N, C-alpha and C positions, 0 to 999 in steps of 0.2 A: 504494500500500500504506500502510495506516495505521500510524503509529508510536505505541506506547504508552509513556508515561513513568510510572514508579512514583513516587508521592508519599507522604509521611507518614513515620512512624517504623517502623523495624524493631525486632524484639525486642532486639537487641544495643544499639541506640541507647537504647531505653527503660531497659535495665538499667544502662547507663553513667550516664544522668541520675538514676536512682534511687540509685546509689552516691554520686554527687556530692551529692545532696540529703541523704542520710543522714549523710554526713561533716559537712556544714554544720549539720545539726540537732544532732549530737553535740557539735560545738564550741560551739554557742550554749548548750547545756545546761550546759556546763562554765564558760563565761565570763560569762554574764548574771547569775547569782545574786550573785557578789561585787560587781558594779556596782550592783545593786539595793540591797544592804545598805549600800554606801557612800553612795548617794544618800539613803537613809533616815537614816543617821547624820548626814550633812551637813545635812539638813533639820531634824533635831532640834537641832543646834548653832546653825543659823541662826535657828530660832525662839527659842532661848535668848538669842541676841545681840539680836534685835529686841524682846524683851520690855522694857517700860519700866522695870520694877523691877530689871533686870539691872545697871544702873548704880549701884544703891544696895546691892547684895549683895556680901558678901565672897566670897573664892574657895572657902571650904569650903561655903557655902550654894549657890554655883553648881555645885559638884561634886555635892552631894546632889541638886539638881534634875536635873542631867544624868543621873546614875545612875538616878534614878526614871524619867525619860522613856525611857532606853534599855531598862530592864527592861520597861516597858509595851509597847514595840515589839518585844519578843523579840530584842533585840540584847545579851544578857548577855555574849557573848564579847568585845564591845567593852570592857566593864568589866574583865573578867578579864585580858585581854591588854594593857590600858592603851593602846588604840589612839587614844584621845582624851586629850590632855594639856592641862590649863589651866595657863598660865604667867603669873605676875604679875611685872611690871616697872614699878615706880612706880605711876602711876594707870592704866596700861593692862594689861588682862588679855586674853591671846590664847589662843584655842582652836586647837590644832593636831591635824590628822588626818594623821599620817605613819606609814604601815605598808605591808606588802606581804602579798599572799595567794599562797600556793604550793599547787599541787595536781598530781595526776598526770593527764596527758592520755591517754596510752595506753602500755602496756608500760613502757619506761624513759625516756619523754619526759615531762618536767614543764613546767609553765608558772608564770610569776611575773607578778603584776599589782601595780604599785606605785602607791599613792595618796599624794598630798602636797597638803594644803590647810591654810590658816590663815585664821581669822576673828577680827576684833577684837571682844572682848566689851564692854569698858568703856573709854571714852576720856576 
């Protein structure tokens, strides 16, 4: 007598995988945009650091150039929230990106992402 073995997915298996996939997509849609914004802001600050004329500029000129570049890249909330701080100590100017992003994940569950980077502007 031949024995038949069922192979493949049942409808319930497919629904479970669909639910897991939808949860992962929902989480990624919440978490990825703050990381993309942070990487863009970090890139702007890094470009400012790597510019040859950065060593010759004073802190107000650096802040003006930074604000202009942030505005061009649609990161005006970085300006308003003072997420990037230029700090002058002697001959060294340091750009610090220290901030956190808070948001609602679902219902009464929130998430917090903390960013903490520092780059030397002028040495």
